N, C-alpha and C positions, 0 to 999 in steps of 0.2 A: 691670445694665449689660452690653450685649452689641453685637458687631459681627460681621457675616457678609458675605463677598463672595468669589465664585468660588474656593472652595476654601480660603479664609483666614477666620480668625475669632478673636475674643478675648472671653473673659467673665470678669468679676470675680467670684469665688466667695465671697470673705470680705474683710472689712476689719477692720484693727486698731482697737482702742479707745484705744490709747496714742499713736498717731501716724498718718501719712498712708499707711502701708504697706497693701499689699493682696495677696491671693492670687488668682491667675488662671489661665486656660488659654489658650495661644496655639496655634491649630490651623492647621497647614499642609499641603499635599498629601502630604507625607512624614511626617506624624505630629504628635503633640501633645506640647507642652512645658508643664509645670506651672511657673508662675512665682511668686515670684522664682526666677530660674536663672541658672546660670553656664554659659557656653559656652567650651569649650577651643578654642585657636587652632592651626590646621593650616595655617600660612603658605603652604607650597608643595605642599599637597594631602595632608599627613600631620601628625598630631600627633606630635611628634618621639619615636621610640622606643616607641610605644604602638600595638598592633593595634586596629582598629575595634571588635572584639568586647569587648576589654578596656576600651576607653573607655566602651562601653554598660553593661558590668558595674560600673563605678565609679559610675555614676549620671549620665553625660552623656546629653543627649537632643537637643542641637543643637550644631553645631560650625562653625567658621569657616574660610574659605580667603581668600587674598590675591589680589585681582585684578591687582595691578601684578606681582607675582613670577610668577604663573601665565602672564600675557601674555608675559612674557620668556622663560620656559621651562616647559613645552614648547610654549606658545603655545595661546590659546583654541581655534583651529581643531583642533588635535590633541586637546584635551581633548573637544571636541564628537564628533569622529570615533570616539573611544574610549568614547563612550556617555554623556558629561557627567560632571559632578563626582561624583555619587552612585556611579556605576559605577567611576569613575577613582579614588576614594578608598576604595571598598569599604564605603561608610557608606550605610545605607538610611534613616537619619533626616533631620530637617530641616538645611539647610546655609545659612549666610549668607556672601555675599562682600562684604568691604569695597570701597571703590571706588578706592583709591589716594590718597585725600586726604590721609591720614596721612604718605604719602612725600613730598608736597609740603612738609610740614614737616620730616620726618626726613632727607630727602635734598636739603636746600636747596642744598648745594654742587654737586649734580649735576643741577640742573634750571633751567629758564628759564621763568619765569611771564609770562603776558600775559593780556588780558581773554578771549581765545578759549579758552585752556587752558594746559597745561604741557608743555613738551618736556623729557623726561628724557634724561639720558646712562645708558645700561645699566649696572647694577652688575656684568654678566657679561662683556661685551665692549666696552663703551664706545658702542655703536651708539645712534643716536637713536630715541626712542620717544615718540610724540605722544599725550598724553591730553587730550581735551576731553570735555564732558558727553555728547554724542552717542555719540562713540567708546567711552566707558566703559560705557554702557548697553548697547552692542552687544557688548562683550567679555563683560560679565555674562550676557547672555542667552545667548551661546554656551557659557559655562561651565555655566549651567543650575542654579544654587542657587535655593533657595525664596525667600530674601530677597536683594534686590540693594540696596546702599546708593548714594544719590546722591553725585555728585563734588562734594567741598566743598573750601574753602580754610581751613586752620588757620593762623592767624598764628604767627610764630616766637617771639613774645614776648607772652604772654597778659595782661601788665600794661601794655603799650604801647597806649594808647587809640586813637591814630590807626591804627596797623597793624591793631589788632582790628577797628575799625570798617570799614576798607577790606576786610579779609577777609571779614567777616561780609556785607556788602552783596554782595560777589562771589559768595559762596555762594548767596545769594537768587537772584541772576541765574542762576547755573548750575543751580540747581534747576528753574527755569522750563523750561530746555532739557532737563534729564533727564526731567521729567515729559511733556514733549511727545514725546520720542523713545520713552520707554516706552510710551506709549498708541499710538503709530504701530505698535508691534511687538505689539499686542493686549493689553498690560497684564497685569493678574491673570488674564485668560482664558488665558494661555500657562502659567499655573502658576508665575508668579514675581511676588512683590510688591515694590514700591519703598518704601524708607524715606527720609524727609527728614532732614537733620541741622541742629540748631540750633547756631550758634556764638555768639559774644559774649564770649569770654575771661572775665576776672574781673570784668566790669561787669554789675551787675545790670540797668540799664535796657537795655543792648545785648541781654542775654539775652532779656528780656521782648519786646523789639522783634523779635528773631529768631524767638521762639516764634510771634508774630503772623504773620510773613511766611511761615514754613515750613508753619504749619498752615492757611493759605489753601488749600493743595492738599490734596484729600480722599485721603489715602494709607493704606495698611494700617497702618503704624507710623511712629514718630519717634524720632529718637536725639539724645542730648545729646553733642556732639563738643568738641574743643578743651580737654579736660581731662587731667589726669595727663601733661601736656607740659612740666614743669619749674615749675610754679606751686607756691605753699605750701598746705598742707592748708586753710588758711582761705579761700584763693582758690578752691579746688575746691569747698568747701562753698557759697560764694556762688553759684557757677555752678549747682549742683545744686539748690539751694534756690529760686534765682529761676525755674529752667526747669520742673523736673519737675512741680510742682503746676499749673502752666499748660497742660500739654500734655493732649489730649482724654483724658477718663475712660475711653472705651471703645476705645482703642487701646493696644497695648503700648509701653512706654517703654524705651528701651535706652540705657544709659550706656556709651559707647565706651572701651575701653582701660583700664578700672578694675577690679580692682586688688588690694587687700590685704583681710584680713578686717574691719579697722576700716572701710575705705571701703565694703564691703558693708553693714555694719550701718547706717552713717549713711545711705546712699543708699537702702536699702530703706525706711527710716522715712520717707523723703521721697516714696515712691510709685514708684520705679524697679523695673522688672520683669526686664530682661535686662542681662547683664554679659559681658565678655569681657577676658581679659588673658593675657599670656605668663607671668605670675608663677609659677603652679606648676610649669610645665614647665621654664622657665628656671632657677628655683631648684633643682629637681631635678638639672639637668644641672651646676650650680655646686655641688652637694653640700650643700644646705640643705634643711632639712624643716620644714615647719609642724607643730607637734604641740599637744595639749592642754596640755602644760607649757612651751610657748614655742617660739621659733625655734631650731632645732638645726643647728649646723654638724658633720656627722657626721665630718669628718676630725680633730676634736679627740682629742687623745691619750687622754683620760679614757674613751673608749668602746672602746679597743683589746681589752679582755678583758671587755666588759660582755655578759653573755649574755641580757639582757632584750631584749624587742622595743622597737622604735623608739618607739612610742606604745602603751601597753597599752589605750588607749580605742579604738584603730583596728582594723578588720577588713580592711584591705587586704593583698594578696599579701606586700608587704614586711614587714609586722607579723606576719602570721600564720605565715610560715615562716622568717624570718631573724632572727639577733640583731643587736643593735647593733655588736658586734665585726665580725661578718661584713660588715655594710654598711660599716663604716669601712675595712675591708680592700679591698673592692671599689672604694670611692671613691679611697683612697690610690693603688691600683694603676692607676687610670683603666680599670678594666674596664667595658664596656658595660653589664653587668647592674646596677652600681651606679647609674648615671644613670637606668636604665629603672626600677628599683625605687623610688627616690626620687620620680620623676615620678609613678609610679602612686599612691605614698603622698600626695603633695601634691594630686592631683586628687581622690582620695578624701576628703582633709580638707576641700576647698573644697565638695565635693557634700554631705558631711554637715552642714557648716555651714549650707548653704542648706536642708537638710531641717529643721534646728533653727529657722531663721529663719521658714519658712513655719508651722511649728507654733506658734511664739511669736506670729505675726500673728493666727493663728486662735483660739488658746486663752488667750492672755495670757502674761505674764511676759517681755516684750520687753526691758524696761529691765534685768531680771536677766541676761537672756542677753548684752545689749550691755556690761554691766559686767564679765561673765566674760570675754568676748572681749578687751576692753581690758586686763584684767589679764593674760591669756595672752599677748598680743601684746607686751606691755611685758618679757616675759622673754626673755633670750638666754642659751643654755646654762644652764639652771636648775641651781643647786647641789643635788646629790643624792648620796647614798652609793652 
């Protein structure tokens, strides 16, 4: 099963015998991504505290940037003049830009929604910023990422059917406009692919209806949006299980804004290929680390004189060169190095997990891996001498 068009392609290399999961290759003008894969988030053009070479060494092959925040500062034309996002970010690999649709949800108090689009009040200086489907596509084209996300509307309550249905239908109408403008700007021939976004909240029938509406457009890839926005884990499962298997087999499937190791294990089993989330970097800055022995708050006093590595199973710079005691000191003192090292560790932990997920899909043992991850993530500050 494969798809190829204007420098983009997707091939399924292997399928699990235990679930719907698959291993694939997503080809872009700036490189190849083996899926399932995790994409670190560089909201304002940088993955906080991590140099691009370090990001690559940790296992990242594709990263994100945020259209809304970059349009505010420094502005898309400035990024274009400085060589586009790849040069701006110092990253030679694939880049995806989100569309600002999440900000329609997260900045609800600073925006006004109408059928045409959204008027934001800038989080920087209070100035008005207008986003509509055509303008978003133009901004993303100026930024120059490999993948541009369509502008969508995520309802503020994924369990309110009336709100979700309204937002989902609007997302479909906005997608029509995004596709039209994308093709007017030469589409994939310009080196930029458009992904459509499935909405539908926690309602199985709305998710299936949205899949049908979004996949009417022959796009390079498709995303599942409107998850990890305050709903329960059961609601998230409903959304993913309703949408992911219905998306085209020969295109990459992207679950937006998710999330945690348990989320990855469950969604990969449903056939999802791409993920992003601020979890590993944000947890690093808040002094929390994902480890093979559970979630650790490094500020805990028990680590003050601990000479051991943070995670003996990890090969990241934090674990290879520093003790738990040193990491705790850096964290308690609010030293920049502490947040940087924990961020490096968390990113490496996530990429190592995805290496294991791909291996389990190809060779078997997925259920055993899932059970192990569930056990690990249930532990917080594991009791050890």
